[in-house]
C-alpha positions in Angstrom: -39.3 -9.0 15.6 -37.4 -10.3 12.5 -36.5 -7.8 10.0 -37.0 -8.2 6.3 -34.1 -7.8 4.0 -34.4 -4.9 1.5 -34.8 -6.0 -2.0 -32.5 -3.2 -3.2 -29.4 -2.7 -1.1 -27.8 -1.2 -4.1 -28.7 2.4 -4.5 -27.1 4.6 -7.1 -25.2 7.7 -6.0 -25.6 6.6 -2.4 -23.7 3.4 -2.1 -22.7 2.8 -5.8 -21.4 4.7 -8.6 -23.4 3.0 -11.3 -25.4 -0.2 -11.8 -24.3 -1.9 -15.0 -25.1 -5.0 -17.0 -22.7 -7.9 -17.4 -23.0 -10.6 -20.1 -20.8 -12.9 -18.1 -19.1 -12.9 -14.6 -16.8 -15.4 -12.9 -15.3 -15.6 -9.5 -11.6 -16.2 -9.5 -10.3 -17.7 -6.2 -6.5 -17.2 -5.7 -3.7 -15.8 -7.8 -3.1 -18.7 -10.2 -6.5 -18.6 -11.7 -6.5 -14.7 -12.0 -2.9 -14.6 -13.5 -3.8 -17.3 -16.2 -7.0 -15.6 -17.0 -5.6 -12.1 -17.3 -2.8 -13.4 -19.4 -5.4 -15.2 -21.8 -7.4 -12.0 -22.0 -4.5 -9.7 -22.7 -3.2 -12.1 -25.4 -6.5 -11.5 -27.3 -6.4 -7.6 -26.8 -6.8 -5.6 -30.0 -7.3 -1.9 -28.8 -6.4 -1.2 -25.1 -5.2 -2.8 -21.9 -5.7 -0.7 -18.8 -4.1 -1.7 -15.6 -4.5 0.2 -12.3 -2.5 -1.1 -9.3 -1.3 -0.5 -5.8 1.8 -2.3 -6.8 3.1 -4.0 -10.0 6.1 -6.0 -10.8 7.3 -6.4 -14.4 9.2 -9.6 -13.4 6.5 -11.8 -12.3 5.5 -15.0 -14.3 1.8 -15.0 -15.3 1.9 -18.7 -16.0 3.9 -21.2 -14.0 4.6 -24.9 -13.9 2.6 -26.9 -16.4 0.5 -24.0 -17.3 3.6 -22.1 -18.8 4.5 -22.6 -22.4 7.8 -21.7 -24.2 6.6 -18.1 -24.6 8.1 -15.7 -22.0 5.2 -14.8 -19.6 6.9 -12.4 -17.2 4.6 -9.4 -17.1 6.9 -6.8 -18.7 8.1 -8.8 -21.5 4.6 -10.2 -22.2 3.1 -6.7 -22.5 5.9 -5.4 -24.7 5.7 -8.4 -26.9 2.0 -8.1 -27.3 2.3 -4.4 -28.1 4.9 -5.1 -30.8 2.8 -7.8 -32.6 -0.7 -6.0 -32.2 -0.6 -2.8 -34.4 -2.8 -0.2 -32.8 -2.8 -1.6 -29.3 -2.1 0.7 -26.5 -1.3 -0.3 -22.9 -1.8 2.0 -20.1 -0.5 1.2 -16.4 -1.3 3.4 -13.6 0.6 2.6 -10.4 0.8 4.1 -7.0 3.5 6.7 -6.5 4.6 4.9 -3.3 6.9 6.5 -0.7 10.5 5.3 -0.3 9.6 3.1 2.9 8.1 0.5 0.5 11.2 0.6 -1.8 12.7 -2.4 -0.3 9.5 -4.5 -0.8 9.0 -3.6 -4.5 10.6 -3.9 -7.8 13.5 -1.4 -8.1 12.7 1.6 -10.6 9.6 0.2 -12.1 9.3 3.4 -14.3 12.5 2.3 -16.0 11.2 -1.3 -16.8 7.6 -0.6 -17.4 8.1 2.9 -18.9 11.3 3.7 -20.6 12.3 0.2 -21.8 8.9 -0.9 -23.3 7.3 -0.2 -26.6 6.2 3.4 -27.3 2.4 2.2 -27.0 3.1 1.2 -23.5 2.4 4.0 -21.2 3.4 3.9 -17.4 2.6 6.5 -14.8 2.9 6.6 -11.1 -0.2 8.3 -9.6 0.6 11.0 -7.1 -2.7 12.8 -7.3 -3.8 12.0 -3.8 -3.4 13.4 -0.3 -0.2 12.8 1.4 -0.2 9.4 3.0 -3.1 8.1 0.9 -2.6 5.6 -1.9 -4.0 4.5 -5.3 -5.4 1.1 -4.1 -7.7 0.2 -6.9 -6.7 -3.1 -8.6 -8.3 -3.1 -12.1 -7.4 -4.7 -15.5 -9.7 -3.8 -18.5 -9.1 -5.2 -21.9 -10.7 -3.4 -25.0 -13.4 -2.2 -22.7 -15.0 -5.7 -23.2 -13.5 -7.7 -20.3 -12.4 -6.5 -16.9 -11.0 -7.9 -13.7 -11.5 -6.3 -10.3 -10.6 -7.5 -6.8 -7.9 -7.7 -4.2 -5.1 -8.9 -6.4 -2.2 -6.8 -7.9 -0.1 -8.2 -10.6 2.9 -8.3 -8.4 5.3 -10.2 -6.3 4.1 -12.9 -3.8 0.4 -13.0 -5.0 0.4 -16.1 -7.0 -0.9 -19.3 -5.4 -3.5 -22.1 -6.0 -6.5 -23.0 -3.9 -4.5 -26.1 -2.8 -2.0 -23.8 -1.0 0.7 -26.5 -0.9 3.1 -26.2 1.9 6.0 -26.7 -0.4 4.9 -25.6 -3.9 8.0 -24.9 -5.9 6.2 -22.4 -8.2 5.4 -20.1 -5.4 8.6 -18.1 -5.5 9.6 -14.4 -6.0 11.4 -13.3 -9.2 14.5 -13.8 -7.2 13.6 -17.4 -6.6 12.8 -17.0 -2.9 9.9 -19.0 -1.6 7.0 -17.1 0.1 4.1 -18.0 2.3 0.7 -19.4 1.0 -1.5 -16.5 -0.1 -5.3 -16.3 -0.6 -7.3 -13.7 -2.5 -10.3 -13.2 -4.8 -10.7 -11.5 -8.3 -13.8 -11.1 -10.4 -13.9 -11.4 -14.2 -16.6 -9.4 -16.1 -17.7 -9.0 -19.8 -20.0 -6.4 -21.2 -21.3 -3.0 -20.1 -19.8 -3.3 -16.7 -16.4 -3.9 -18.1 -16.7 -0.6 -20.2 -17.9 1.2 -17.0 -14.7 0.1 -15.3 -12.8 1.2 -18.4 -14.3 4.6 -18.1 -13.4 4.7 -14.4 -9.8 4.0 -15.5 -9.7 6.6 -18.1 -11.0 9.1 -15.5 -8.2 8.2 -13.3 -5.7 8.4 -15.8 -6.7 11.9 -16.8 -6.8 12.9 -13.2 -3.2 11.5 -12.7 -1.6 12.6 -15.9 -3.7 15.5 -17.2 -4.0 13.6 -20.5 -7.3 12.2 -22.0 -7.0 8.5 -23.6 -7.9 9.0 -27.1 -11.5 8.0 -27.9 -10.6 5.7 -30.7 -8.4 3.6 -28.5 -10.8 3.6 -25.6 -13.9 2.5 -27.7 -14.8 -1.1 -28.3 -15.2 -2.5 -31.8 -18.8 -4.4 -31.8 -17.7 -6.5 -34.7 -14.6 -8.0 -32.9 -14.6 -11.1 -30.9 -14.7 -10.6 -27.0 -11.3 -11.2 -25.3 -13.0 -13.3 -22.7 -10.4 -16.1 -21.4 -10.9 -19.2 -23.4 -11.1 -21.7 -20.7 -12.9 -19.6 -18.1 -16.4 -20.8 -17.2 -18.8 -18.0 -16.1 -20.5 -18.4 -12.8 -23.3 -15.9 -13.9 -24.7 -14.7 -17.2 -26.9 -11.7 -18.0 -26.9 -10.0 -14.7 -26.8 -6.4 -13.1 -24.1 -5.5 -10.6 -23.0 -2.4 -8.7 -19.7 -0.7 -8.9 -18.7 1.4 -6.0 -15.7 3.6 -5.2 -13.7 5.3 -2.4 -12.0 8.7 -3.4 -10.6 11.1 -0.9 -11.3 14.9 -1.2 -8.5 16.4 -3.0 -7.9 19.6 -5.1 -11.5 20.5 -5.3 -12.7 16.9 -5.8 -15.4 15.9 -3.2 -14.9 12.8 -1.1 -16.6 9.7 -2.4 -17.7 7.1 0.1 -19.7 4.7 -1.8 -17.8 1.6 -0.5 -18.3 2.5 3.2 -22.0 3.1 2.6 -22.4 -0.1 0.7 -20.8 -2.1 3.6 -22.8 -0.4 6.1 -26.0 -0.9 4.2 -25.3 -4.5 3.7 -24.6 -5.2 7.3 -27.9 -3.3 8.3 -29.8 -5.5 5.9 -28.4 -8.8 6.9 -30.9 -11.3 8.4 -29.3 -14.7 8.7 -25.6 -14.5 8.0 -22.7 -12.2 7.4 -19.5 -14.0 6.0 -16.3 -11.7 5.9 -12.9 -12.4 4.5 -10.5 -9.4 4.9 -7.0 -8.5 5.4 -7.8 -5.9 8.2 -10.5 -5.1 10.5 -9.9 -1.6 11.8 -12.8 0.5 10.5 -14.5 2.2 13.4 -17.7 2.6 11.4 -18.1 -0.9 10.1 -17.2 -2.2 13.6 -20.0 -0.1 15.0 -22.5 -1.6 12.6 -21.3 -5.1 13.5 -21.6 -4.4 17.1 -25.2 -3.0 16.5 -26.1 -6.3 14.8 -24.6 -8.5 17.6 -26.5 -6.5 20.1 -29.8 -7.4 18.6 -31.8 -10.3 20.2 -32.5 -11.7 16.8 -29.9 -11.2 14.0 -27.4 -12.9 11.6 -24.4 -15.1 12.5 -21.2 -13.1 11.7 -18.2 -15.1 10.6 -15.0 -13.1 10.1 -12.0 -14.8 8.5 -8.7 -12.8 8.9 -5.0 -13.6 8.7 -3.5 -14.8 12.0 -1.2 -11.7 11.9 -0.4 -9.0 9.6 2.9 -9.0 7.7 5.7 -7.4 9.6 6.1 -6.2 13.2 5.0 -2.6 12.2 1.7 -3.7 10.9 1.3 -6.0 13.7 2.0 -3.3 16.2 -0.6 -0.9 14.5 -3.2 -2.5 12.5 -3.4 -5.8 14.5 -3.4 -3.7 17.7 -6.5 -1.8 16.5 -8.1 -5.1 15.3 -7.8 -6.6 18.9 -9.5 -3.6 20.5 -12.4 -4.0 17.9 -12.6 -7.6 18.5 -12.8 -7.2 22.1 -15.6 -4.7 21.7 -17.5 -7.1 19.4 -17.0 -10.0 21.8 -18.4 -7.9 24.6 -21.5 -7.1 22.5 -21.9 -10.8 21.4 -24.4 -11.6 24.1 -26.4 -14.0 21.9 -23.2 -16.0 20.8 -23.5 -15.3 17.1 -19.8 -14.1 16.5 -17.1 -16.3 15.1 -13.6 -15.0 14.3 -11.2 -17.5 12.6 -7.9 -17.6 10.5 -7.2 -20.5 8.1 -4.6 -23.1 8.8 -3.3 -25.5 6.2 -2.9 -29.4 5.9 -0.3 -29.6 8.7 -2.8 -28.1 11.1 -0.6 -25.3 12.0 0.8 -23.3 9.1 -1.4 -20.2 8.7 -2.8 -19.0 5.3 -2.4 -15.4 4.8 -5.8 -13.8 4.0 -5.6 -10.9 1.6 -9.2 -11.1 0.3 -11.6 -8.2 0.5 -15.1 -9.9 0.6 -18.4 -9.8 2.3 -21.4 -12.1 1.6 -24.7 -11.3 3.3 -27.6 -13.8 3.4 -26.3 -15.4 0.3 -28.1 -12.5 -1.4 -25.3 -9.9 -1.5 -21.7 -10.4 -2.3 -19.1 -7.5 -2.2 -15.8 -8.0 -3.7 -13.0 -5.6 -4.5 -9.9 -3.8 -3.3 -11.3 -2.3 -0.1 -10.1 -3.5 3.2 -12.3 -3.1 6.3 -10.0 -0.1 7.4 -10.5 3.6 7.8 -8.1 4.1 4.9 -10.2 2.0 2.5 -13.4 3.5 3.6 -12.5 7.2 3.4 -8.8 7.8 2.4 -7.3 5.6 -0.3 -8.8 5.1 -3.8 -10.8 1.9 -3.9 -13.2 0.1 -6.3 -15.5 -2.9 -5.4 -18.1 -4.9 -7.2 -21.5 -5.7 -5.6 -23.8 -8.6 -6.6 -27.4 -8.5 -5.5 -29.8 -11.4 -5.9 -33.1 -9.5 -5.6 -35.6 -11.7 -7.3 -33.1 -13.5 -9.4 -32.5 -16.8 -7.8 -29.5 -17.6 -10.1 -27.7 -14.8 -8.5 -28.4 -16.0 -5.0 -27.4 -19.6 -6.0 -24.1 -18.3 -7.4 -23.3 -16.2 -4.3 -24.0 -19.2 -2.1 -21.8 -21.4 -4.2 -19.0 -18.8 -3.9 -19.2 -18.9 0.0 -19.4 -22.8 -0.3 -16.2 -22.8 -2.4 -14.4 -20.6 0.1 -15.4 -22.7 3.1 -14.4 -25.8 1.2 -11.1 -24.4 0.5 -10.5 -23.4 4.1 -11.7 -26.7 5.7 -10.5 -29.3 3.3 -14.1 -30.4 2.4 -15.7 -30.7 -0.9 -18.1 -28.0 -2.2 -20.9 -30.5 -2.1 -20.3 -31.4 1.6 -20.4 -27.7 2.6 -23.6 -27.2 0.6 -25.1 -30.2 2.3 -24.0 -28.9 5.7 -26.1 -25.7 5.2 -29.1 -27.8 4.3 -29.0 -29.5 7.7 -27.9 -26.6 10.0 -28.9 -22.9 9.9 -26.2 -21.5 12.2 -23.2 -20.6 9.9 -20.7 -20.6 12.9 -21.9 -24.0 14.0 -21.5 -25.3 10.4 -17.9 -23.9 10.4 -17.1 -25.5 13.7 -18.5 -29.0 12.3 -16.4 -28.7 9.1 -13.2 -27.7 10.9 -13.7 -30.7 13.4 -11.0 -33.5 12.9 -9.3 -31.8 10.0 -5.8 -30.5 9.5 -6.9 -27.8 7.2 -9.5 -25.8 9.1 -10.7 -22.4 10.3 -9.2 -22.0 13.7 -10.4 -19.5 16.3 -8.4 -16.4 16.2 -6.6 -15.4 19.5 -6.8 -11.9 19.2 -5.6 -11.1 22.7 -2.1 -12.5 21.8 1.1 -10.5 22.4 2.2 -7.9 19.9 5.7 -6.6 19.3 4.4 -3.1 20.3 0.8 -2.3 21.3 0.4 0.7 19.1 -3.2 1.3 20.0 -2.3 1.5 23.8 0.5 3.9 23.1 -1.5 6.0 20.6 -4.9 6.4 21.9 -6.3 7.8 18.7 -6.5 5.1 16.2 -6.9 7.7 13.6 -3.2 8.3 13.7 -2.5 4.5 13.0 -5.2 4.0 10.4 -6.0 7.5 9.0 -9.3 8.3 7.3 -8.3 11.8 6.1 -5.1 13.7 5.4 -2.9 14.6 8.4 -1.3 17.9 9.0 1.8 16.9 7.0 -0.4 17.5 3.8 -0.8 21.1 4.7 3.0 21.4 5.2 3.5 20.1 1.7 1.0 22.7 0.3 3.3 25.3 1.8 5.8 24.6 -0.8 3.7 23.4 -3.7 0.9 25.9 -4.1 0.9 29.6 -4.9 -1.5 32.0 -3.5 -3.0 29.9 -0.9 -3.1 30.0 2.9 -0.1 28.5 4.5 -0.1 26.7 7.7 2.6 26.1 10.4 4.4 22.8 10.6 3.0 20.7 13.5 5.8 20.1 16.2 3.9 17.0 17.1 4.3 15.5 13.7 8.0 16.0 13.8 8.2 14.7 17.3 6.2 11.7 16.3 8.6 11.1 13.4 11.5 11.2 15.8 9.8 8.6 18.2 9.1 6.3 15.3 12.6 6.4 14.0 13.9 5.7 17.6 11.4 2.9 18.1 12.5 1.5 14.7 16.2 1.6 15.5 15.5 0.0 18.9 13.6 -2.8 17.1 16.6 -3.1 14.7 19.0 -3.6 17.6 16.7 -6.1 19.4 15.4 -8.3 16.5 17.8 -8.0 13.4 21.3 -9.2 12.8 22.5 -5.8 13.5 22.8 -6.7 17.1 25.2 -9.5 16.3 27.6 -7.9 14.0 27.5 -4.1 14.9 29.3 -4.5 18.2 31.5 -2.1 20.0 34.6 -4.1 19.1 33.7 -4.2 15.4 32.8 -0.6 15.3 36.1 0.4 16.9 37.9 -1.8 14.5 36.3 -0.3 11.5 36.8 3.2 12.8 40.5 2.5 13.3 41.0 1.2 9.8 39.1 4.2 8.0 40.8 6.7 10.2 44.3 5.6 9.7 43.9 5.1 5.9 46.0 7.9 4.0 43.0 8.4 1.6 40.4 8.6 4.4 38.9 11.8 3.3 38.6 10.6 -0.4 37.0 7.4 0.7 34.3 9.2 2.8 33.6 11.6 0.0 33.2 8.8 -2.6 30.9 7.0 -0.2 28.7 10.0 0.2 28.7 10.6 -3.5 27.9 7.0 -4.4 25.3 6.9 -1.6 23.5 9.8 -3.1 22.9 8.0 -6.4 22.0 4.8 -4.6 19.4 6.6 -2.5 21.0 5.7 0.8 19.5 7.9 3.6 22.0 10.8 4.2 21.2 10.6 8.0 22.6 7.1 8.1 25.7 8.4 6.4 26.1 11.3 8.8 25.5 8.7 11.8 28.3 6.4 10.6 30.6 9.4 10.0 29.9 10.6 13.6 30.8 7.1 15.0 34.2 6.9 13.0 35.7 10.3 13.6 36.1 12.7 16.4 33.2 15.3 16.7 35.0 18.1 14.9 36.3 16.0 12.1 33.0 14.3 11.8 31.1 17.6 11.4 33.6 18.7 8.6 33.6 15.4 6.9 29.7 15.0 7.0 29.0 18.4 5.8 31.5 18.1 3.0 30.0 14.8 2.0 26.4 16.0 2.1 27.4 19.0 -0.1 29.4 16.7 -2.5 26.5 14.3 -2.6 24.0 17.2 -3.2 26.2 18.7 -5.8 26.7 15.4 -7.9 22.9 14.6 -7.9 22.1 18.2 -8.5 24.3 18.0 -11.7 22.6 14.8 -12.5 19.2 16.4 -12.4 20.5 19.3 -14.5 21.7 16.9 -17.2 18.7 14.7 -17.2 16.4 17.7 -17.4 12.9 18.4 -16.3 11.1 15.8 -18.2 13.3 12.8 -17.1 13.2 14.0 -13.4 9.5 14.4 -13.6 9.3 10.8 -14.5 11.3 9.9 -11.4 9.8 12.3 -8.9 6.3 12.8 -10.0 4.4 16.1 -10.6 3.8 16.9 -7.0 7.4 17.1 -6.2 8.2 18.9 -9.2 6.1 21.6 -8.1 8.4 22.3 -5.3 11.2 23.2 -7.8 9.2 26.4 -8.8 9.2 27.5 -5.2 12.9 26.6 -4.8 13.8 28.6 -7.7 11.9 31.6 -6.6 12.8 31.8 -3.0 16.3 30.6 -2.9 18.6 29.9 0.1 16.0 30.0 2.9 13.5 27.9 1.1 16.2 25.1 0.6 17.3 25.5 4.2 13.6 24.9 5.4 13.1 21.9 3.1 16.3 20.4 4.5 14.8 20.4 7.9 11.3 19.0 6.8 10.9 15.5 5.3 9.2 16.6 2.1 11.1 14.0 0.0 14.3 11.9 0.1 17.7 13.8 0.1 18.5 12.4 -3.5 15.1 13.3 -4.9 15.2 17.0 -3.8 18.8 17.2 -5.3 17.5 15.9 -8.7 14.5 18.3 -8.6 16.7 21.2 -7.7 19.2 20.4 -10.5 16.2 20.4 -13.1 14.9 23.7 -11.7 16.1 27.1 -12.2 17.6 27.6 -8.8 21.2 29.0 -8.7 23.8 26.5 -7.7 25.3 28.8 -5.2 22.0 29.4 -3.5 21.3 25.7 -3.4 24.7 24.7 -1.8 24.4 27.6 0.8 20.8 26.7 1.6 21.8 23.0 1.9 24.8 23.9 4.2 22.6 26.2 6.4 19.6 23.7 6.5 21.8 20.6 7.4 24.4 22.0 9.6 22.0 21.9 12.8 21.0 18.3 12.1 24.7 17.2 11.4 25.7 18.8 14.8 22.9 17.1 16.5 23.7 13.7 15.0 27.4 14.0 15.7 27.3 15.2 19.3 24.5 12.7 20.2 26.6 9.8 18.5 29.6 10.9 20.3 27.8 10.8 23.6 26.2 7.6 22.8 29.3 5.8 22.0 30.9 7.3 25.3 27.8 5.8 27.2 28.2 2.4 25.5 32.0 2.2 26.2 31.6 3.5 29.7 28.1 2.3 30.8 27.0 4.0 34.0 24.0 6.1 35.2 25.7 9.5 34.8 26.7 8.9 31.3 23.4 7.6 30.3 21.7 10.7 31.7 24.2 13.0 30.1 23.4 11.2 26.8 19.7 11.4 27.3 20.0 15.2 28.1 22.0 15.9 25.1 19.5 14.1 22.9 16.5 16.0 24.4 18.4 19.3 24.1 19.3 18.7 20.5 15.9 17.6 19.5 14.4 20.8 21.1 17.2 22.9 19.5 16.6 21.3 15.9 12.9 22.0 16.3 13.6 25.6 17.4 15.9 26.1 14.5 13.3 24.9 12.1 10.7 27.1 13.6 12.8 30.1 13.2 13.7 29.3 9.6 10.0 28.9 8.8 9.1 32.2 10.4 11.9 33.8 8.5 10.5 32.2 5.2 6.9 33.4 6.1 8.2 37.0 6.4 10.1 36.9 3.3 7.0 35.5 1.5 4.9 38.4 2.8 7.3 41.0 1.5 
């Protein structure tokens, strides 16, 4: 029996935060349209500009090629100039306080370029008020609480592109001038009450992250002023209602919000004829279960899923793509009635894949969901997300606009006109057969995704619990952080499995580097021996090593890397002495830098969460420092800066650092010595000795950390 689609998929307080009115709405396909529209709207701002981002880059050009004028449109300069010439304008930028693993992919020191160097009415803050491992993933821009943008696009590097996705577009370059691959995403522009609601959402987030309320007079709109709606942007819809849904993790007394997950599940359950999905990921177990249930029905909707051919980078391919492959195998097995199509777009040459970063679902041309949320466990339950939902109900205008959006996307992906796609839907009811027809005899097309392809590492096969690869809740590491950052609360033991997993990840990463990076070509035994000979024989050898450690501290070079190199250059005894001296010198120099900079400056660099550790360090002294040195709470340099800005005594800090780091230095030095011996004398006995030494040192280091933790616990109970 054919089911009837509900007239009200949107349900306030269940799958949406609010249902708001919009005077205008426009669907912006790809980054060029979004960047130009947001630049136009900001240029008209009078009171406020709110920007919430997963990533932001002050160097990106908002306008490119013929669209650019003589006015500098790189984001940082654009915002700064706008604030200078508009009295009373306040700009608030809320970014994600990202971990150092992302540092090489992002603008270096955004807090300096978007915070300290800008006008005093431009405020920049890195949001760290989320569980460990979670992220601020909402992508919002709100101008004067009158116009807002929401979708999958950040104002950052490698996002700008046009729907043509030219293979050699000279405008598609990074701030450094390097070309990047074609990129596809979707954003929505809104005017009216719904924009004000997104402004309130941002203000709530800002207060949560900073503890400060945005002043009412700057957050309110002036009804007498003109709307900052982009001048050349034609609305796709006028005078409509839409839903706003969120994901927020449970944190510090705040209850979890799962409106985004509920919305997607309710939309899939209501689908009658078609479900069209574009998404960067497909790893959500709950969404997959709903799709499986739909495919299992004798009568149900066609399901078309458009994904990137592969995620960016070998790590994501080994994890997210691995989970995706398992889910697609499950869906394929459930597709007894042949209603599932899984595709990736290729461009005009018929082989270059288009990277899909969009987060969109269209159901029966009656519901459209667009926002920041991937179909992943993280987006459904762990990260902060925001999506918009358009529902036709009895309003045929909305249904027509949703259908036209789908047709525009399919036209872009198949190289056809929008009219040709619309005509195909009048002649054929099966969406997947239409897509097959549109993709026939065309270079640009939707190509079936071979999800059983080989992966660099099959993470889902190695780690059976996909929750560890795509988490939907905080892991035990979060409780470990609480041990040092909260007073008067229960304190849990550090999970040995978390540490062991970290060791394995590092080893896998090093193995990958030796296998696939230039490291294998230039770090040879002969080169290493030559470098070691030059450094060892230099009369200023000790001074050189100390200078490298000191400079490395300020440049955020991982201290374990410096220790490893030292162990490879010197004999074990000298290596331990040099490495320990270098670590202490680096700790001392960055400690003094933190003391000179002061608490407020360090707070801007490190964030509130890490600054809370400083109070515990000052109270507990040597043992706390020793424990922190054995647990990856934060990068070596950041801990040094925090300590310098805290009240901990320098003597206690250096003794704690020496006590905490000596076991690790010994471990790295002895293992490096055995490893080099194995490389220079490769035989089974030496290999077994090296493996045995590695296992013994890992176990010994875990034991030392455990003992330090117990001592610390006893001291805290006294």
